[in-house]
C-alpha positions as CSV (number, residue, x, y, z in Angstrom):
1,M,-6.2,13.1,16.3
2,A,-3.5,14.4,14.1
3,S,-0.5,16.2,15.4
4,Y,0.1,19.6,13.4
5,H,3.5,21.4,13.3
6,Y,4.0,25.0,11.8
7,L,6.6,26.1,9.5
8,P,6.5,29.5,8.0
9,G,3.6,29.5,5.6
10,Y,3.1,25.7,6.0
11,F,1.2,23.4,8.2
12,F,1.8,19.6,7.8
13,D,0.3,16.8,9.6
14,V,3.1,14.5,11.4
15,S,1.3,11.3,10.6
16,E,1.2,12.1,6.8
17,T,4.9,12.6,6.9
18,I,5.3,9.2,8.5
19,M,2.9,7.8,6.0
20,R,5.0,9.2,3.0
21,H,8.2,7.8,4.5
22,L,6.6,4.3,4.8
23,M,5.2,4.6,1.4
24,R,8.8,5.2,0.1
25,T,10.0,2.4,2.2
26,V,7.7,0.1,0.6
27,V,8.8,1.1,-2.9
28,Y,12.5,1.6,-2.5
29,E,13.7,-0.7,0.3
30,S,11.2,-3.6,0.9
31,G,12.2,-6.0,-2.0
32,Q,9.9,-8.5,-3.6
33,F,6.4,-9.0,-2.4
34,V,6.1,-12.5,-0.9
35,N,3.0,-12.8,1.2
36,V,-0.4,-11.4,2.3
37,E,-2.7,-12.1,5.1
38,Y,-6.1,-10.6,5.9
39,F,-7.4,-10.0,9.4
40,F,-11.2,-10.4,9.6
41,H,-13.4,-8.7,12.2
42,Q,-14.7,-11.0,14.9
43,N,-18.2,-10.0,14.7
44,L,-18.3,-9.5,10.9
45,P,-16.3,-12.5,9.5
46,A,-16.6,-11.4,5.9
47,E,-15.2,-7.7,6.6
48,I,-11.5,-7.2,6.5
49,G,-10.1,-5.0,9.3
50,A,-6.3,-5.1,8.5
51,I,-4.2,-6.5,5.8
52,K,-0.4,-7.7,6.5
53,L,1.8,-7.3,3.5
54,W,5.3,-9.1,3.5
55,F,8.2,-8.3,1.4
56,Q,11.6,-9.8,1.3
57,K,13.0,-7.0,3.7
58,E,10.1,-5.6,5.4
59,V,6.6,-6.5,6.9
60,F,3.7,-3.7,6.9
61,L,0.2,-3.6,8.1
62,V,-2.6,-1.6,6.5
63,I,-5.4,-0.9,9.0
64,V,-8.5,1.1,9.2
65,K,-8.3,3.8,11.9
66,P,-11.3,3.6,14.3
67,D,-11.7,7.3,14.9
68,D,-12.2,8.4,11.2
69,D,-12.2,5.2,9.2
70,S,-9.3,6.3,7.2
71,L,-6.4,3.8,6.2
72,E,-2.9,3.8,7.8
73,I,0.2,1.9,6.8
74,T,2.3,0.7,9.7
75,K,5.4,-1.2,10.4
76,E,4.2,-2.0,14.0
77,Q,3.6,-5.7,14.3
78,I,0.1,-5.5,15.8
79,D,-1.2,-8.8,14.3
80,R,-1.0,-10.5,17.8
81,V,-3.2,-7.5,19.3
82,L,-5.6,-8.1,16.5
83,E,-5.9,-11.9,17.2
84,E,-6.2,-11.0,21.0
85,E,-9.3,-8.9,20.1
86,G,-10.8,-11.7,18.2
87,Y,-9.7,-10.9,14.5
88,K,-9.3,-14.0,12.6
89,S,-6.2,-14.2,10.0
90,T,-6.4,-15.9,6.6
91,Q,-3.5,-16.3,4.2
92,M,-4.5,-14.7,0.7
93,S,-1.3,-15.0,-1.3
94,N,-2.9,-17.7,-3.6
95,E,-6.1,-15.8,-4.4
96,I,-6.7,-13.2,-7.1
97,P,-5.5,-10.4,-7.2
98,W,-2.5,-11.2,-4.9
99,K,-1.1,-14.3,-6.6
100,L,-0.6,-12.2,-9.8
101,A,1.4,-9.7,-7.6
102,I,3.5,-12.2,-5.7
103,G,7.1,-12.1,-6.7
104,N,7.1,-8.6,-7.9
105,H,8.3,-5.2,-6.4
106,V,6.0,-2.4,-5.7
107,R,6.8,0.0,-8.5
108,W,4.5,2.7,-7.3
109,I,2.3,3.5,-4.3
110,W,-0.5,6.2,-4.3
111,A,-2.2,7.7,-1.4
112,L,-6.0,8.0,-2.1
113,V,-7.7,11.0,-0.4
114,N,-11.5,11.7,-0.7
115,Q,-13.4,14.9,-1.1
116,Q,-13.5,15.4,2.7
117,G,-9.6,15.1,2.9
118,Y,-9.5,11.6,4.6
119,L,-7.0,9.0,3.4
120,D,-9.4,6.3,2.3
121,G,-7.2,4.4,0.1
122,L,-3.8,3.0,-1.2
123,Q,-2.9,2.1,-4.6
124,F,-0.1,-0.3,-5.2
125,E,1.5,-1.0,-8.6
126,F,3.3,-4.3,-8.7
127,A,5.9,-4.9,-11.5
128,D,9.5,-5.4,-11.7
129,N,10.1,-3.4,-15.0
130,I,8.4,-1.2,-17.4
131,S,8.1,-4.0,-20.1
132,Q,6.3,-6.1,-17.5
133,E,2.5,-5.8,-17.5
134,Q,1.8,-4.3,-13.9
135,V,-0.8,-5.5,-11.3
136,I,-2.6,-2.6,-9.8
137,I,-4.4,-3.3,-6.5
138,Q,-6.4,-0.8,-4.3
139,L,-7.1,-0.9,-0.7
140,I,-10.1,1.2,0.0
141,A,-11.6,1.9,3.5
142,I,-15.3,1.8,3.7
143,A,-16.7,2.4,7.1
144,S,-14.5,0.0,9.3
145,R,-13.4,-2.5,6.7
146,I,-11.0,-2.5,3.6
147,D,-12.4,-3.4,0.1
148,I,-10.0,-4.9,-2.3
149,K,-10.1,-3.4,-5.9
150,T,-8.2,-4.0,-9.1
151,V,-7.5,-1.4,-11.7
152,H,-7.3,-2.5,-15.4
């Protein structure tokens, strides 16, 4: 459940504030994208439950929150917990679309919110400069899994 604070005329969700901070960290402080790993559900081996994103200076996990099936990005290293719960991890850096993004920086990151107000997606734009063709990858929460989409 979200924790809300009140400022005169404004309500804001603390978890959204943390999320925005982590998104800025991905763009401005993390360096080049170097590796990606999927964590597949134990009983649903074709469904991604979490994604670990490695950068030169930081590591992040994108997970589906079980209470509302929305996405969350975190710096907490919960991959061991996932493995203890039976999730199977697989390196995906050499697979499309990730291999096109490896070696680049995240230039932009967007939070995608559905019509009900849930954060159901993150969109990453990978490129080192404006003259380089960008790679745009979306992570979309659908029920308790993460789907990967590319934007052309």
